[in-house]
TIVO-2410 file (N, C-alpha, C; in nm, 3 decimals):
# residues 111
REC num residu      c1      c2      c3 atome chaine
REC   1      X   3.822  11.106  18.641     N      A
REC   1      X   3.935  11.167  18.710    CA      A
REC   1      X   4.054  11.071  18.716     C      A
REC   2      X   4.026  10.941  18.736     N      A
REC   2      X   4.136  10.845  18.741    CA      A
REC   2      X   4.210  10.835  18.608     C      A
REC   3      X   4.136  10.844  18.498     N      A
REC   3      X   4.200  10.837  18.366    CA      A
REC   3      X   4.289  10.959  18.345     C      A
REC   4      X   4.242  11.077  18.385     N      A
REC   4      X   4.323  11.198  18.371    CA      A
REC   4      X   4.451  11.188  18.454     C      A
REC   5      X   4.439  11.137  18.576     N      A
REC   5      X   4.558  11.120  18.662    CA      A
REC   5      X   4.654  11.020  18.599     C      A
REC   6      X   4.601  10.910  18.553     N      A
REC   6      X   4.683  10.807  18.491    CA      A
REC   6      X   4.754  10.862  18.366     C      A
REC   7      X   4.681  10.934  18.282     N      A
REC   7      X   4.741  10.991  18.160    CA      A
REC   7      X   4.851  11.091  18.195     C      A
REC   8      X   4.828  11.172  18.298     N      A
REC   8      X   4.931  11.268  18.341    CA      A
REC   8      X   5.055  11.196  18.393     C      A
REC   9      X   5.035  11.088  18.466     N      A
REC   9      X   5.150  11.010  18.516    CA      A
REC   9      X   5.225  10.944  18.401     C      A
REC  10      X   5.152  10.895  18.301     N      A
REC  10      X   5.219  10.839  18.183    CA      A
REC  10      X   5.301  10.946  18.112     C      A
REC  11      X   5.245  11.065  18.099     N      A
REC  11      X   5.318  11.174  18.032    CA      A
REC  11      X   5.444  11.212  18.110     C      A
REC  12      X   5.432  11.223  18.243     N      A
REC  12      X   5.549  11.254  18.325    CA      A
REC  12      X   5.653  11.143  18.315     C      A
REC  13      X   5.608  11.019  18.320     N      A
REC  13      X   5.701  10.906  18.308    CA      A
REC  13      X   5.774  10.912  18.174     C      A
REC  14      X   5.703  10.946  18.068     N      A
REC  14      X   5.766  10.955  17.936    CA      A
REC  14      X   5.872  11.065  17.931     C      A
REC  15      X   5.840  11.180  17.988     N      A
REC  15      X   5.938  11.289  17.989    CA      A
REC  15      X   6.064  11.245  18.065     C      A
REC  16      X   6.044  11.179  18.178     N      A
REC  16      X   6.159  11.137  18.258    CA      A
REC  16      X   6.240  11.027  18.189     C      A
REC  17      X   6.171  10.925  18.136     N      A
REC  17      X   6.245  10.815  18.075    CA      A
REC  17      X   6.309  10.856  17.943     C      A
REC  18      X   6.231  10.915  17.855     N      A
REC  18      X   6.286  10.954  17.724    CA      A
REC  18      X   6.388  11.066  17.742     C      A
REC  19      X   6.356  11.162  17.828     N      A
REC  19      X   6.451  11.270  17.855    CA      A
REC  19      X   6.579  11.218  17.918     C      A
REC  20      X   6.566  11.124  18.011     N      A
REC  20      X   6.685  11.065  18.073    CA      A
REC  20      X   6.770  10.991  17.973     C      A
REC  21      X   6.707  10.912  17.889     N      A
REC  21      X   6.783  10.839  17.787    CA      A
REC  21      X   6.849  10.937  17.689     C      A
REC  22      X   6.777  11.044  17.655     N      A
REC  22      X   6.833  11.145  17.564    CA      A
REC  22      X   6.955  11.213  17.627     C      A
REC  23      X   6.945  11.243  17.757     N      A
REC  23      X   7.059  11.306  17.825    CA      A
REC  23      X   7.181  11.214  17.825     C      A
REC  24      X   7.159  11.085  17.853     N      A
REC  24      X   7.270  10.990  17.849    CA      A
REC  24      X   7.327  10.984  17.707     C      A
REC  25      X   7.239  10.978  17.608     N      A
REC  25      X   7.282  10.975  17.468    CA      A
REC  25      X   7.368  11.097  17.437     C      A
REC  26      X   7.321  11.214  17.478     N      A
REC  26      X   7.397  11.337  17.454    CA      A
REC  26      X   7.533  11.332  17.524     C      A
REC  27      X   7.532  11.286  17.647     N      A
REC  27      X   7.656  11.280  17.723    CA      A
REC  27      X   7.759  11.187  17.661     C      A
REC  28      X   7.713  11.071  17.612     N      A
REC  28      X   7.805  10.972  17.557    CA      A
REC  28      X   7.830  10.995  17.408     C      A
REC  29      X   7.724  10.996  17.328     N      A
REC  29      X   7.740  11.000  17.183    CA      A
REC  29      X   7.784  11.137  17.132     C      A
REC  30      X   7.737  11.243  17.198     N      A
REC  30      X   7.773  11.378  17.155    CA      A
REC  30      X   7.879  11.441  17.244     C      A
REC  31      X   7.938  11.359  17.331     N      A
REC  31      X   8.052  11.400  17.413    CA      A
REC  31      X   8.025  11.523  17.499     C      A
REC  32      X   7.905  11.529  17.559     N      A
REC  32      X   7.872  11.643  17.644    CA      A
REC  32      X   7.914  11.622  17.788     C      A
REC  33      X   7.957  11.502  17.823     N      A
REC  33      X   8.020  11.480  17.951    CA      A
REC  33      X   7.933  11.414  18.057     C      A
REC  34      X   8.000  11.396  18.172     N      A
REC  34      X   7.942  11.322  18.282    CA      A
REC  34      X   7.824  11.393  18.347     C      A
REC  35      X   7.819  11.523  18.344     N      A
REC  35      X   7.705  11.594  18.404    CA      A
REC  35      X   7.575  11.557  18.330     C      A
REC  36      X   7.581  11.550  18.198     N      A
REC  36      X   7.464  11.512  18.120    CA      A
REC  36      X   7.426  11.367  18.149     C      A
REC  37      X   7.527  11.281  18.154     N      A
REC  37      X   7.503  11.139  18.183    CA      A
REC  37      X   7.441  11.124  18.322     C      A
REC  38      X   7.497  11.193  18.420     N      A
REC  38      X   7.445  11.186  18.557    CA      A
REC  38      X   7.301  11.236  18.566     C      A
REC  39      X   7.272  11.345  18.498     N      A
REC  39      X   7.134  11.397  18.498    CA      A
REC  39      X   7.040  11.296  18.433     C      A
REC  40      X   7.087  11.230  18.330     N      A
REC  40      X   7.006  11.128  18.264    CA      A
REC  40      X   6.979  11.010  18.356     C      A
REC  41      X   7.078  10.967  18.428     N      A
REC  41      X   7.061  10.855  18.522    CA      A
REC  41      X   6.961  10.891  18.631     C      A
REC  42      X   6.968  11.013  18.682     N      A
REC  42      X   6.872  11.059  18.783    CA      A
REC  42      X   6.731  11.060  18.725     C      A
REC  43      X   6.715  11.114  18.606     N      A
REC  43      X   6.583  11.117  18.542    CA      A
REC  43      X   6.528  10.976  18.521     C      A
REC  44      X   6.614  10.884  18.479     N      A
REC  44      X   6.569  10.746  18.459    CA      A
REC  44      X   6.525  10.683  18.591     C      A
REC  45      X   6.596  10.713  18.699     N      A
REC  45      X   6.555  10.664  18.830    CA      A
REC  45      X   6.420  10.721  18.873     C      A
REC  46      X   6.400  10.848  18.846     N      A
REC  46      X   6.272  10.911  18.880    CA      A
REC  46      X   6.158  10.851  18.798     C      A
REC  47      X   6.186  10.816  18.673     N      A
REC  47      X   6.085  10.749  18.591    CA      A
REC  47      X   6.037  10.622  18.660     C      A
REC  48      X   6.130  10.543  18.712     N      A
REC  48      X   6.092  10.420  18.779    CA      A
REC  48      X   6.002  10.444  18.898     C      A
REC  49      X   6.025  10.553  18.968     N      A
REC  49      X   5.940  10.588  19.082    CA      A
REC  49      X   5.802  10.634  19.034     C      A
REC  50      X   5.796  10.718  18.933     N      A
REC  50      X   5.669  10.771  18.884    CA      A
REC  50      X   5.578  10.658  18.835     C      A
REC  51      X   5.636  10.557  18.773     N      A
REC  51      X   5.556  10.444  18.725    CA      A
REC  51      X   5.480  10.377  18.839     C      A
REC  52      X   5.534  10.379  18.959     N      A
REC  52      X   5.468  10.314  19.074    CA      A
REC  52      X   5.346  10.392  19.122     C      A
REC  53      X   5.329  10.515  19.077     N      A
REC  53      X   5.218  10.599  19.124    CA      A
REC  53      X   5.090  10.577  19.044     C      A
REC  54      X   5.094  10.495  18.941     N      A
REC  54      X   4.974  10.468  18.862    CA      A
REC  54      X   4.864  10.409  18.952     C      A
REC  55      X   4.740  10.453  18.934     N      A
REC  55      X   4.631  10.399  19.016    CA      A
REC  55      X   4.606  10.250  18.991     C      A
REC  56      X   4.633  10.204  18.871     N      A
REC  56      X   4.620  10.060  18.839    CA      A
REC  56      X   4.732   9.986  18.911     C      A
REC  57      X   4.700   9.877  18.976     N      A
REC  57      X   4.799   9.811  19.060    CA      A
REC  57      X   4.878   9.699  18.997     C      A
REC  58      X   4.853   9.665  18.872     N      A
REC  58      X   4.922   9.552  18.809    CA      A
REC  58      X   5.046   9.599  18.735     C      A
REC  59      X   5.164   9.557  18.784     N      A
REC  59      X   5.291   9.596  18.723    CA      A
REC  59      X   5.293   9.566  18.574     C      A
REC  60      X   5.256   9.445  18.536     N      A
REC  60      X   5.263   9.405  18.395    CA      A
REC  60      X   5.174   9.493  18.309     C      A
REC  61      X   5.053   9.521  18.355     N      A
REC  61      X   4.961   9.602  18.276    CA      A
REC  61      X   5.014   9.745  18.261     C      A
REC  62      X   5.060   9.804  18.370     N      A
REC  62      X   5.109   9.942  18.365    CA      A
REC  62      X   5.229   9.953  18.272     C      A
REC  63      X   5.325   9.863  18.286     N      A
REC  63      X   5.445   9.873  18.202    CA      A
REC  63      X   5.416   9.839  18.057     C      A
REC  64      X   5.326   9.744  18.032     N      A
REC  64      X   5.289   9.712  17.893    CA      A
REC  64      X   5.220   9.831  17.829     C      A
REC  65      X   5.128   9.892  17.900     N      A
REC  65      X   5.057  10.009  17.846    CA      A
REC  65      X   5.153  10.125  17.827     C      A
REC  66      X   5.245  10.143  17.921     N      A
REC  66      X   5.342  10.252  17.908    CA      A
REC  66      X   5.424  10.239  17.779     C      A
REC  67      X   5.444  10.116  17.733     N      A
REC  67      X   5.518  10.097  17.608    CA      A
REC  67      X   5.460  10.177  17.494     C      A
REC  68      X   5.327  10.185  17.485     N      A
REC  68      X   5.264  10.266  17.380    CA      A
REC  68      X   5.294  10.413  17.395     C      A
REC  69      X   5.293  10.459  17.520     N      A
REC  69      X   5.326  10.600  17.548    CA      A
REC  69      X   5.471  10.627  17.511     C      A
REC  70      X   5.558  10.532  17.543     N      A
REC  70      X   5.700  10.546  17.514    CA      A
REC  70      X   5.724  10.560  17.363     C      A
REC  71      X   5.658  10.477  17.283     N      A
REC  71      X   5.676  10.483  17.138    CA      A
REC  71      X   5.636  10.621  17.085     C      A
REC  72      X   5.514  10.663  17.118     N      A
REC  72      X   5.467  10.793  17.069    CA      A
REC  72      X   5.550  10.908  17.126     C      A
REC  73      X   5.585  10.899  17.253     N      A
REC  73      X   5.664  11.003  17.316    CA      A
REC  73      X   5.804  11.014  17.257     C      A
REC  74      X   5.861  10.901  17.220     N      A
REC  74      X   5.996  10.903  17.161    CA      A
REC  74      X   5.995  10.976  17.027     C      A
REC  75      X   5.892  10.952  16.948     N      A
REC  75      X   5.882  11.023  16.820    CA      A
REC  75      X   5.862  11.172  16.844     C      A
REC  76      X   5.775  11.206  16.938     N      A
REC  76      X   5.752  11.348  16.968    CA      A
REC  76      X   5.880  11.413  17.021     C      A
REC  77      X   5.951  11.345  17.110     N      A
REC  77      X   6.076  11.400  17.166    CA      A
REC  77      X   6.175  11.425  17.053     C      A
REC  78      X   6.189  11.328  16.964     N      A
REC  78      X   6.282  11.344  16.853    CA      A
REC  78      X   6.248  11.463  16.765     C      A
REC  79      X   6.119  11.487  16.746     N      A
REC  79      X   6.076  11.601  16.666    CA      A
REC  79      X   6.117  11.732  16.733     C      A
REC  80      X   6.094  11.741  16.863     N      A
REC  80      X   6.122  11.866  16.935    CA      A
REC  80      X   6.271  11.884  16.961     C      A
REC  81      X   6.337  11.781  17.009     N      A
REC  81      X   6.476  11.795  17.054    CA      A
REC  81      X   6.579  11.780  16.943     C      A
REC  82      X   6.547  11.699  16.841     N      A
REC  82      X   6.648  11.669  16.740    CA      A
REC  82      X   6.606  11.702  16.597     C      A
REC  83      X   6.487  11.759  16.580     N      A
REC  83      X   6.441  11.791  16.445    CA      A
REC  83      X   6.402  11.671  16.362     C      A
REC  84      X   6.371  11.559  16.427     N      A
REC  84      X   6.330  11.438  16.357    CA      A
REC  84      X   6.200  11.464  16.282     C      A
REC  85      X   6.191  11.414  16.160     N      A
REC  85      X   6.072  11.432  16.076    CA      A
REC  85      X   6.008  11.294  16.054     C      A
REC  86      X   5.905  11.259  16.133     N      A
REC  86      X   5.843  11.128  16.114    CA      A
REC  86      X   5.768  11.121  15.982     C      A
REC  87      X   5.768  11.003  15.922     N      A
REC  87      X   5.686  10.985  15.803    CA      A
REC  87      X   5.548  10.936  15.847     C      A
REC  88      X   5.460  10.916  15.753     N      A
REC  88      X   5.323  10.880  15.789    CA      A
REC  88      X   5.317  10.746  15.861     C      A
REC  89      X   5.409  10.655  15.831     N      A
REC  89      X   5.408  10.525  15.896    CA      A
REC  89      X   5.456  10.535  16.040     C      A
REC  90      X   5.547  10.627  16.068     N      A
REC  90      X   5.584  10.653  16.208    CA      A
REC  90      X   5.461  10.700  16.286     C      A
REC  91      X   5.386  10.792  16.225     N      A
REC  91      X   5.267  10.847  16.291    CA      A
REC  91      X   5.161  10.739  16.309     C      A
REC  92      X   5.136  10.661  16.205     N      A
REC  92      X   5.037  10.553  16.215    CA      A
REC  92      X   5.079  10.453  16.323     C      A
REC  93      X   5.205  10.416  16.323     N      A
REC  93      X   5.254  10.322  16.424    CA      A
REC  93      X   5.238  10.376  16.565     C      A
REC  94      X   5.269  10.503  16.584     N      A
REC  94      X   5.254  10.565  16.717    CA      A
REC  94      X   5.108  10.567  16.759     C      A
REC  95      X   5.018  10.597  16.666     N      A
REC  95      X   4.875  10.598  16.699    CA      A
REC  95      X   4.825  10.458  16.733     C      A
REC  96      X   4.873  10.357  16.662     N      A
REC  96      X   4.837  10.219  16.694    CA      A
REC  96      X   4.884  10.184  16.835     C      A
REC  97      X   5.006  10.224  16.869     N      A
REC  97      X   5.059  10.198  17.002    CA      A
REC  97      X   4.976  10.268  17.110     C      A
REC  98      X   4.935  10.392  17.084     N      A
REC  98      X   4.852  10.463  17.182    CA      A
REC  98      X   4.715  10.399  17.195     C      A
REC  99      X   4.660  10.351  17.084     N      A
REC  99      X   4.532  10.280  17.092    CA      A
REC  99      X   4.547  10.153  17.174     C      A
REC 100      X   4.655  10.082  17.154     N      A
REC 100      X   4.681   9.962  17.234    CA      A
REC 100      X   4.695   9.996  17.382     C      A
REC 101      X   4.763  10.104  17.412     N      A
REC 101      X   4.777  10.149  17.550    CA      A
REC 101      X   4.641  10.175  17.613     C      A
REC 102      X   4.554  10.242  17.538     N      A
REC 102      X   4.421  10.274  17.590    CA      A
REC 102      X   4.340  10.147  17.617     C      A
REC 103      X   4.350  10.050  17.528     N      A
REC 103      X   4.279   9.924  17.549    CA      A
REC 103      X   4.333   9.853  17.673     C      A
REC 104      X   4.464   9.843  17.684     N      A
REC 104      X   4.524   9.774  17.798    CA      A
REC 104      X   4.488   9.841  17.930     C      A
REC 105      X   4.492   9.973  17.933     N      A
REC 105      X   4.475  10.044  18.061    CA      A
REC 105      X   4.330  10.077  18.095     C      A
REC 106      X   4.252  10.117  17.997     N      A
REC 106      X   4.127  10.186  18.030    CA      A
REC 106      X   3.998  10.113  17.992     C      A
REC 107      X   4.006   9.998  17.927     N      A
REC 107      X   3.883   9.923  17.897    CA      A
REC 107      X   3.830   9.866  18.028     C      A
REC 108      X   3.700   9.885  18.054     N      A
REC 108      X   3.644   9.831  18.178    CA      A
REC 108      X   3.658   9.678  18.184     C      A
REC 109      X   3.691   9.630  18.300     N      A
REC 109      X   3.706   9.486  18.321    CA      A
REC 109      X   3.615   9.443  18.435     C      A
REC 110      X   3.556   9.331  18.418     N      A
REC 110      X   3.474   9.276  18.526    CA      A
REC 110      X   3.558   9.184  18.612     C      A
REC 111      X   3.593   9.231  18.728     N      A
REC 111      X   3.675   9.147  18.818    CA      A
REC 111      X   3.591   9.094  18.928     C      A
***
């Protein structure tokens, strides 16, 4: 159950961070205006809060593991939102990052 909760929090964090960055990008680079930028800033702030809800208590471990989710999520976001077409090396790289995330977060440790 803890792994499912953690994975759901990582997914929510990815939507907020990647979505927030995308909104800022749209507002600035595609000239969609301050409303898009403001919504992006709010989403990025919410991402920071969601990261604190992880059951694992080590900041470094949570943020390092989240990096793998961010990489894979960014490729997925680009595919859905911008029509990005990843090549096989993008996919392999994202899978390696997710495997690293799983090792960092979910391998049993004897403390």
